[in-house]
Biopython code that builds the backbone (N, CA, C, O; Angstrom):
import numpy as np
from Bio.PDB.StructureBuilder import StructureBuilder

atoms = [
    (1, "UNK", "N", (-18.776, -5.308, -9.337)),
    (1, "UNK", "CA", (-17.448, -5.848, -9.589)),
    (1, "UNK", "C", (-16.507, -5.468, -8.445)),
    (1, "UNK", "O", (-16.387, -4.296, -8.088)),
    (2, "UNK", "N", (-15.856, -6.455, -7.891)),
    (2, "UNK", "CA", (-14.926, -6.193, -6.790)),
    (2, "UNK", "C", (-13.537, -5.871, -7.352)),
    (2, "UNK", "O", (-13.163, -6.299, -8.444)),
    (3, "UNK", "N", (-12.808, -5.113, -6.573)),
    (3, "UNK", "CA", (-11.429, -4.787, -6.926)),
    (3, "UNK", "C", (-10.597, -5.006, -5.669)),
    (3, "UNK", "O", (-11.061, -4.744, -4.560)),
    (4, "UNK", "N", (-9.372, -5.486, -5.842)),
    (4, "UNK", "CA", (-8.545, -5.723, -4.660)),
    (4, "UNK", "C", (-7.365, -4.764, -4.631)),
    (4, "UNK", "O", (-7.118, -4.033, -5.590)),
    (5, "UNK", "N", (-6.648, -4.776, -3.528)),
    (5, "UNK", "CA", (-5.544, -3.842, -3.321)),
    (5, "UNK", "C", (-4.484, -3.982, -4.412)),
    (5, "UNK", "O", (-3.909, -2.985, -4.851)),
    (6, "UNK", "N", (-4.227, -5.196, -4.845)),
    (6, "UNK", "CA", (-3.230, -5.421, -5.896)),
    (6, "UNK", "C", (-3.621, -4.769, -7.209)),
    (6, "UNK", "O", (-2.774, -4.208, -7.904)),
    (7, "UNK", "N", (-4.904, -4.840, -7.551)),
    (7, "UNK", "CA", (-5.379, -4.218, -8.794)),
    (7, "UNK", "C", (-5.273, -2.696, -8.710)),
    (7, "UNK", "O", (-4.908, -2.038, -9.685)),
    (8, "UNK", "N", (-5.594, -2.143, -7.542)),
    (8, "UNK", "CA", (-5.486, -0.689, -7.361)),
    (8, "UNK", "C", (-4.024, -0.276, -7.456)),
    (8, "UNK", "O", (-3.690, 0.722, -8.095)),
    (9, "UNK", "N", (-3.168, -1.042, -6.825)),
    (9, "UNK", "CA", (-1.734, -0.761, -6.870)),
    (9, "UNK", "C", (-1.243, -0.763, -8.321)),
    (9, "UNK", "O", (-0.486, 0.123, -8.719)),
    (10, "UNK", "N", (-1.666, -1.749, -9.107)),
    (10, "UNK", "CA", (-1.271, -1.828, -10.521)),
    (10, "UNK", "C", (-1.763, -0.613, -11.302)),
    (10, "UNK", "O", (-1.025, -0.048, -12.110)),
    (11, "UNK", "N", (-3.020, -0.210, -11.059)),
    (11, "UNK", "CA", (-3.580, 0.976, -11.724)),
    (11, "UNK", "C", (-2.757, 2.214, -11.422)),
    (11, "UNK", "O", (-2.400, 2.974, -12.323)),
    (12, "UNK", "N", (-2.459, 2.409, -10.146)),
    (12, "UNK", "CA", (-1.718, 3.598, -9.735)),
    (12, "UNK", "C", (-0.288, 3.568, -10.256)),
    (12, "UNK", "O", (0.247, 4.597, -10.668)),
    (13, "UNK", "N", (0.323, 2.408, -10.240)),
    (13, "UNK", "CA", (1.706, 2.301, -10.748)),
    (13, "UNK", "C", (1.753, 2.593, -12.243)),
    (13, "UNK", "O", (2.707, 3.205, -12.724)),
    (14, "UNK", "N", (0.736, 2.163, -12.978)),
    (14, "UNK", "CA", (0.690, 2.422, -14.420)),
    (14, "UNK", "C", (0.524, 3.916, -14.694)),
    (14, "UNK", "O", (1.122, 4.452, -15.627)),
    (15, "UNK", "N", (-0.289, 4.582, -13.880)),
    (15, "UNK", "CA", (-0.574, 6.001, -14.092)),
    (15, "UNK", "C", (0.500, 6.906, -13.500)),
    (15, "UNK", "O", (0.717, 8.020, -13.977)),
    (16, "UNK", "N", (1.167, 6.421, -12.459)),
    (16, "UNK", "CA", (2.203, 7.206, -11.764)),
    (16, "UNK", "C", (3.495, 6.381, -11.717)),
    (16, "UNK", "O", (3.920, 5.951, -10.645)),
    (17, "UNK", "N", (4.111, 6.163, -12.875)),
    (17, "UNK", "CA", (5.229, 5.209, -12.945)),
    (17, "UNK", "C", (6.450, 5.587, -12.113)),
    (17, "UNK", "O", (7.255, 4.719, -11.776)),
    (18, "UNK", "N", (6.600, 6.857, -11.780)),
    (18, "UNK", "CA", (7.781, 7.271, -11.023)),
    (18, "UNK", "C", (7.545, 7.271, -9.516)),
    (18, "UNK", "O", (8.388, 7.743, -8.754)),
    (19, "UNK", "N", (6.410, 6.746, -9.089)),
    (19, "UNK", "CA", (6.076, 6.734, -7.661)),
    (19, "UNK", "C", (6.296, 5.363, -7.038)),
    (19, "UNK", "O", (6.160, 4.326, -7.688)),
    (20, "UNK", "N", (6.634, 5.394, -5.776)),
    (20, "UNK", "CA", (6.639, 4.188, -4.944)),
    (20, "UNK", "C", (5.221, 4.100, -4.380)),
    (20, "UNK", "O", (4.768, 5.021, -3.700)),
    (21, "UNK", "N", (4.523, 3.009, -4.656)),
    (21, "UNK", "CA", (3.111, 2.918, -4.288)),
    (21, "UNK", "C", (2.845, 1.645, -3.491)),
    (21, "UNK", "O", (3.323, 0.560, -3.821)),
    (22, "UNK", "N", (2.066, 1.824, -2.435)),
    (22, "UNK", "CA", (1.659, 0.706, -1.597)),
    (22, "UNK", "C", (0.160, 0.862, -1.317)),
    (22, "UNK", "O", (-0.295, 1.945, -0.947)),
    (23, "UNK", "N", (-0.600, -0.214, -1.494)),
    (23, "UNK", "CA", (-2.044, -0.183, -1.249)),
    (23, "UNK", "C", (-2.408, -1.335, -0.324)),
    (23, "UNK", "O", (-2.004, -2.477, -0.548)),
    (24, "UNK", "N", (-3.170, -1.026, 0.711)),
    (24, "UNK", "CA", (-3.678, -2.049, 1.632)),
    (24, "UNK", "C", (-5.180, -1.879, 1.750)),
    (24, "UNK", "O", (-5.732, -0.818, 1.459)),
    (25, "UNK", "N", (-5.829, -2.952, 2.184)),
    (25, "UNK", "CA", (-7.262, -2.880, 2.432)),
    (25, "UNK", "C", (-8.021, -3.948, 1.691)),
    (25, "UNK", "O", (-7.458, -4.720, 0.916)),
    (26, "UNK", "N", (-9.321, -3.977, 1.947)),
    (26, "UNK", "CA", (-10.216, -4.942, 1.301)),
    (26, "UNK", "C", (-11.648, -4.486, 1.509)),
    (26, "UNK", "O", (-11.914, -3.553, 2.267)),
    (27, "UNK", "N", (-12.566, -5.155, 0.829)),
    (27, "UNK", "CA", (-13.974, -4.856, 1.005)),
    (27, "UNK", "C", (-14.355, -3.439, 0.601)),
    (27, "UNK", "O", (-15.287, -2.855, 1.154)),
    (28, "UNK", "N", (-13.630, -2.895, -0.363)),
    (28, "UNK", "CA", (-13.963, -1.562, -0.860)),
    (28, "UNK", "C", (-13.332, -0.425, -0.083)),
    (28, "UNK", "O", (-13.516, 0.738, -0.440)),
    (29, "UNK", "N", (-12.582, -0.737, 0.983)),
    (29, "UNK", "CA", (-11.925, 0.302, 1.786)),
    (29, "UNK", "C", (-10.423, 0.110, 1.701)),
    (29, "UNK", "O", (-9.903, -0.949, 2.051)),
    (30, "UNK", "N", (-9.727, 1.140, 1.233)),
    (30, "UNK", "CA", (-8.308, 0.999, 0.944)),
    (30, "UNK", "C", (-7.492, 2.162, 1.489)),
    (30, "UNK", "O", (-7.985, 3.281, 1.631)),
    (31, "UNK", "N", (-6.231, 1.869, 1.791)),
    (31, "UNK", "CA", (-5.267, 2.879, 2.208)),
    (31, "UNK", "C", (-4.181, 2.914, 1.134)),
    (31, "UNK", "O", (-3.605, 1.889, 0.770)),
    (32, "UNK", "N", (-3.922, 4.120, 0.642)),
    (32, "UNK", "CA", (-2.928, 4.302, -0.409)),
    (32, "UNK", "C", (-1.766, 5.120, 0.148)),
    (32, "UNK", "O", (-1.971, 6.179, 0.740)),
    (33, "UNK", "N", (-0.556, 4.625, -0.045)),
    (33, "UNK", "CA", (0.656, 5.385, 0.252)),
    (33, "UNK", "C", (1.383, 5.555, -1.073)),
    (33, "UNK", "O", (1.736, 4.572, -1.725)),
    (34, "UNK", "N", (1.604, 6.801, -1.468)),
    (34, "UNK", "CA", (2.316, 7.072, -2.713)),
    (34, "UNK", "C", (3.401, 8.100, -2.437)),
    (34, "UNK", "O", (3.152, 9.152, -1.847)),
    (35, "UNK", "N", (4.610, 7.774, -2.875)),
    (35, "UNK", "CA", (5.757, 8.652, -2.676)),
    (35, "UNK", "C", (6.381, 8.902, -4.041)),
    (35, "UNK", "O", (6.787, 7.971, -4.736)),
    (36, "UNK", "N", (6.451, 10.182, -4.412)),
    (36, "UNK", "CA", (7.053, 10.493, -5.700)),
    (36, "UNK", "C", (7.129, 11.983, -5.944)),
    (36, "UNK", "O", (6.382, 12.769, -5.361)),
    (37, "UNK", "N", (8.047, 12.355, -6.817)),
    (37, "UNK", "CA", (8.242, 13.764, -7.105)),
    (37, "UNK", "C", (7.113, 14.353, -7.956)),
    (37, "UNK", "O", (7.061, 15.563, -8.175)),
    (38, "UNK", "N", (6.217, 13.495, -8.430)),
    (38, "UNK", "CA", (5.044, 13.967, -9.158)),
    (38, "UNK", "C", (4.195, 14.897, -8.276)),
    (38, "UNK", "O", (3.424, 15.707, -8.791)),
    (39, "UNK", "N", (4.339, 14.778, -6.949)),
    (39, "UNK", "CA", (3.556, 15.587, -6.013)),
    (39, "UNK", "C", (4.235, 16.905, -5.634)),
    (39, "UNK", "O", (3.655, 17.707, -4.901)),
    (40, "UNK", "N", (5.449, 17.135, -6.121)),
    (40, "UNK", "CA", (6.183, 18.359, -5.785)),
    (40, "UNK", "C", (5.387, 19.588, -6.216)),
    (40, "UNK", "O", (4.909, 19.674, -7.348)),
    (41, "UNK", "N", (5.257, 20.534, -5.291)),
    (41, "UNK", "CA", (4.576, 21.787, -5.596)),
    (41, "UNK", "C", (3.062, 21.719, -5.540)),
    (41, "UNK", "O", (2.391, 22.723, -5.774)),
    (42, "UNK", "N", (2.512, 20.548, -5.232)),
    (42, "UNK", "CA", (1.059, 20.404, -5.150)),
    (42, "UNK", "C", (0.627, 20.381, -3.694)),
    (42, "UNK", "O", (1.269, 19.745, -2.858)),
    (43, "UNK", "N", (-0.471, 21.081, -3.390)),
    (43, "UNK", "CA", (-1.015, 21.023, -2.032)),
    (43, "UNK", "C", (-1.731, 19.685, -1.842)),
    (43, "UNK", "O", (-1.960, 18.966, -2.815)),
    (44, "UNK", "N", (-2.088, 19.342, -0.599)),
    (44, "UNK", "CA", (-2.714, 18.029, -0.355)),
    (44, "UNK", "C", (-3.960, 17.767, -1.195)),
    (44, "UNK", "O", (-4.172, 16.639, -1.638)),
    (45, "UNK", "N", (-4.783, 18.779, -1.422)),
    (45, "UNK", "CA", (-6.006, 18.583, -2.215)),
    (45, "UNK", "C", (-5.658, 18.235, -3.659)),
    (45, "UNK", "O", (-6.253, 17.328, -4.242)),
    (46, "UNK", "N", (-4.708, 18.945, -4.228)),
    (46, "UNK", "CA", (-4.300, 18.670, -5.616)),
    (46, "UNK", "C", (-3.688, 17.277, -5.742)),
    (46, "UNK", "O", (-3.887, 16.593, -6.746)),
    (47, "UNK", "N", (-2.952, 16.864, -4.728)),
    (47, "UNK", "CA", (-2.364, 15.521, -4.736)),
    (47, "UNK", "C", (-3.478, 14.472, -4.736)),
    (47, "UNK", "O", (-3.445, 13.517, -5.513)),
    (48, "UNK", "N", (-4.459, 14.662, -3.857)),
    (48, "UNK", "CA", (-5.569, 13.705, -3.791)),
    (48, "UNK", "C", (-6.358, 13.689, -5.092)),
    (48, "UNK", "O", (-6.775, 12.625, -5.551)),
    (49, "UNK", "N", (-6.567, 14.859, -5.689)),
    (49, "UNK", "CA", (-7.314, 14.920, -6.948)),
    (49, "UNK", "C", (-6.617, 14.101, -8.027)),
    (49, "UNK", "O", (-7.270, 13.461, -8.851)),
    (50, "UNK", "N", (-5.298, 14.125, -8.016)),
    (50, "UNK", "CA", (-4.531, 13.364, -8.993)),
    (50, "UNK", "C", (-4.807, 11.863, -8.852)),
    (50, "UNK", "O", (-4.955, 11.157, -9.850)),
    (51, "UNK", "N", (-4.873, 11.385, -7.612)),
    (51, "UNK", "CA", (-5.130, 9.965, -7.368)),
    (51, "UNK", "C", (-6.601, 9.630, -7.631)),
    (51, "UNK", "O", (-6.908, 8.600, -8.231)),
    (52, "UNK", "N", (-7.510, 10.504, -7.181)),
    (52, "UNK", "CA", (-8.937, 10.258, -7.434)),
    (52, "UNK", "C", (-9.242, 10.168, -8.917)),
    (52, "UNK", "O", (-10.093, 9.378, -9.329)),
    (53, "UNK", "N", (-8.559, 10.967, -9.722)),
    (53, "UNK", "CA", (-8.780, 10.951, -11.173)),
    (53, "UNK", "C", (-8.522, 9.541, -11.728)),
    (53, "UNK", "O", (-9.214, 9.088, -12.639)),
    (54, "UNK", "N", (-7.530, 8.865, -11.172)),
    (54, "UNK", "CA", (-7.185, 7.507, -11.609)),
    (54, "UNK", "C", (-8.228, 6.503, -11.106)),
    (54, "UNK", "O", (-8.602, 5.572, -11.820)),
    (55, "UNK", "N", (-8.690, 6.706, -9.869)),
    (55, "UNK", "CA", (-9.586, 5.725, -9.235)),
    (55, "UNK", "C", (-11.067, 5.975, -9.483)),
    (55, "UNK", "O", (-11.887, 5.099, -9.205)),
    (56, "UNK", "N", (-11.432, 7.145, -9.997)),
    (56, "UNK", "CA", (-12.843, 7.519, -10.126)),
    (56, "UNK", "C", (-13.742, 6.496, -10.808)),
    (56, "UNK", "O", (-14.859, 6.280, -10.337)),
    (57, "UNK", "N", (-13.311, 5.853, -11.895)),
    (57, "UNK", "CA", (-14.212, 4.865, -12.506)),
    (57, "UNK", "C", (-14.604, 3.752, -11.525)),
    (57, "UNK", "O", (-15.725, 3.246, -11.566)),
    (58, "UNK", "N", (-13.676, 3.380, -10.651)),
    (58, "UNK", "CA", (-13.931, 2.303, -9.689)),
    (58, "UNK", "C", (-14.733, 2.808, -8.488)),
    (58, "UNK", "O", (-15.475, 2.046, -7.869)),
    (59, "UNK", "N", (-14.586, 4.069, -8.168)),
    (59, "UNK", "CA", (-15.407, 4.671, -7.112)),
    (59, "UNK", "C", (-16.834, 4.796, -7.626)),
    (59, "UNK", "O", (-17.787, 4.469, -6.918)),
    (60, "UNK", "N", (-16.977, 5.271, -8.861)),
    (60, "UNK", "CA", (-18.307, 5.453, -9.459)),
    (60, "UNK", "C", (-19.050, 4.122, -9.582)),
    (60, "UNK", "O", (-20.269, 4.065, -9.424)),
    (61, "UNK", "N", (-18.296, 3.047, -9.868)),
    (61, "UNK", "CA", (-18.939, 1.738, -10.035)),
    (61, "UNK", "C", (-19.307, 1.107, -8.698)),
    (61, "UNK", "O", (-20.053, 0.129, -8.654)),
    (62, "UNK", "N", (-18.776, 1.672, -7.596)),
    (62, "UNK", "CA", (-19.051, 1.109, -6.279)),
    (62, "UNK", "C", (-18.025, 0.084, -5.831)),
    (62, "UNK", "O", (-18.128, -0.451, -4.728)),
    (63, "UNK", "N", (-17.027, -0.200, -6.679)),
    (63, "UNK", "CA", (-16.003, -1.184, -6.310)),
    (63, "UNK", "C", (-15.125, -0.656, -5.176)),
    (63, "UNK", "O", (-14.632, -1.422, -4.347)),
    (64, "UNK", "N", (-14.939, 0.668, -5.153)),
    (64, "UNK", "CA", (-14.174, 1.305, -4.085)),
    (64, "UNK", "C", (-15.126, 2.219, -3.322)),
    (64, "UNK", "O", (-15.758, 3.101, -3.905)),
    (65, "UNK", "N", (-15.220, 1.999, -2.012)),
    (65, "UNK", "CA", (-16.118, 2.815, -1.176)),
    (65, "UNK", "C", (-15.373, 3.922, -0.456)),
    (65, "UNK", "O", (-15.893, 5.028, -0.309)),
    (66, "UNK", "N", (-14.180, 3.640, -0.013)),
    (66, "UNK", "CA", (-13.430, 4.607, 0.784)),
    (66, "UNK", "C", (-11.939, 4.446, 0.503)),
    (66, "UNK", "O", (-11.423, 3.335, 0.380)),
    (67, "UNK", "N", (-11.266, 5.588, 0.406)),
    (67, "UNK", "CA", (-9.821, 5.585, 0.184)),
    (67, "UNK", "C", (-9.204, 6.604, 1.124)),
    (67, "UNK", "O", (-9.604, 7.768, 1.136)),
    (68, "UNK", "N", (-8.233, 6.168, 1.910)),
    (68, "UNK", "CA", (-7.447, 7.136, 2.666)),
    (68, "UNK", "C", (-6.080, 7.182, 2.009)),
    (68, "UNK", "O", (-5.562, 6.158, 1.563)),
    (69, "UNK", "N", (-5.500, 8.365, 1.953)),
    (69, "UNK", "CA", (-4.260, 8.535, 1.205)),
    (69, "UNK", "C", (-3.197, 9.238, 2.020)),
    (69, "UNK", "O", (-3.477, 10.182, 2.758)),
    (70, "UNK", "N", (-1.976, 8.762, 1.875)),
    (70, "UNK", "CA", (-0.775, 9.484, 2.331)),
    (70, "UNK", "C", (0.046, 9.684, 1.079)),
    (70, "UNK", "O", (0.595, 8.732, 0.523)),
    (71, "UNK", "N", (0.129, 10.931, 0.634)),
    (71, "UNK", "CA", (0.803, 11.257, -0.617)),
    (71, "UNK", "C", (1.914, 12.239, -0.316)),
    (71, "UNK", "O", (1.663, 13.321, 0.216)),
    (72, "UNK", "N", (3.142, 11.872, -0.651)),
    (72, "UNK", "CA", (4.257, 12.758, -0.321)),
    (72, "UNK", "C", (5.346, 12.680, -1.377)),
    (72, "UNK", "O", (5.420, 11.732, -2.159)),
    (73, "UNK", "N", (6.194, 13.713, -1.377)),
    (73, "UNK", "CA", (7.343, 13.711, -2.274)),
    (73, "UNK", "C", (8.451, 12.866, -1.657)),
    (73, "UNK", "O", (8.395, 12.508, -0.481)),
    (74, "UNK", "N", (9.443, 12.557, -2.458)),
    (74, "UNK", "CA", (10.598, 11.786, -1.973)),
    (74, "UNK", "C", (11.279, 12.563, -0.848)),
    (74, "UNK", "O", (11.702, 11.982, 0.152)),
    (75, "UNK", "N", (11.377, 13.866, -1.019)),
    (75, "UNK", "CA", (12.020, 14.711, -0.007)),
    (75, "UNK", "C", (11.232, 14.718, 1.305)),
    (75, "UNK", "O", (11.825, 14.663, 2.382)),
    (76, "UNK", "N", (9.905, 14.786, 1.222)),
    (76, "UNK", "CA", (9.086, 14.751, 2.432)),
    (76, "UNK", "C", (9.246, 13.418, 3.160)),
    (76, "UNK", "O", (9.317, 13.382, 4.389)),
    (77, "UNK", "N", (9.303, 12.333, 2.406)),
    (77, "UNK", "CA", (9.497, 11.005, 2.992)),
    (77, "UNK", "C", (10.858, 10.916, 3.688)),
    (77, "UNK", "O", (10.968, 10.372, 4.787)),
    (78, "UNK", "N", (11.885, 11.453, 3.041)),
    (78, "UNK", "CA", (13.238, 11.436, 3.595)),
    (78, "UNK", "C", (13.294, 12.241, 4.882)),
    (78, "UNK", "O", (14.023, 11.880, 5.806)),
    (79, "UNK", "N", (12.539, 13.320, 4.955)),
    (79, "UNK", "CA", (12.526, 14.171, 6.137)),
    (79, "UNK", "C", (11.899, 13.464, 7.335)),
    (79, "UNK", "O", (12.166, 13.829, 8.480)),
    (80, "UNK", "N", (11.066, 12.451, 7.078)),
    (80, "UNK", "CA", (10.426, 11.694, 8.166)),
    (80, "UNK", "C", (11.353, 10.655, 8.764)),
    (80, "UNK", "O", (11.182, 10.243, 9.911)),
    (81, "UNK", "N", (12.326, 10.238, 7.991)),
    (81, "UNK", "CA", (13.204, 9.139, 8.422)),
    (81, "UNK", "C", (14.084, 9.535, 9.596)),
    (81, "UNK", "O", (14.877, 8.724, 10.075)),
]
sb = StructureBuilder()
sb.init_structure("model")
sb.init_model(0)
sb.init_chain("A")
sb.init_seg("    ")
for serial, (resi, resn, name, xyz) in enumerate(atoms, 1):
    if name == "N":
        sb.init_residue(resn, " ", resi, " ")
    sb.init_atom(name, np.array(xyz, "f"), 0.0, 1.0, " ", f" {name:<3s}", serial, name[0])
structure = sb.get_structure()
């Protein structure tokens, strides 16, 4: 079963409603950008685990082969501007 960037974006938005989420990619390889205070106080590994927990059924099924993630708090995003 194939999954597209829009479906992944919808999944993540449903699970992380307070985040700004953007997903790009195709063919099982996706880039996720998520910005939200849900990541406050979490190290990069814990942040990724939070997203993997949502995507794991699709990774296990083979629909998603690779995911690269940029996960940051609102404050971290503001500091980049």
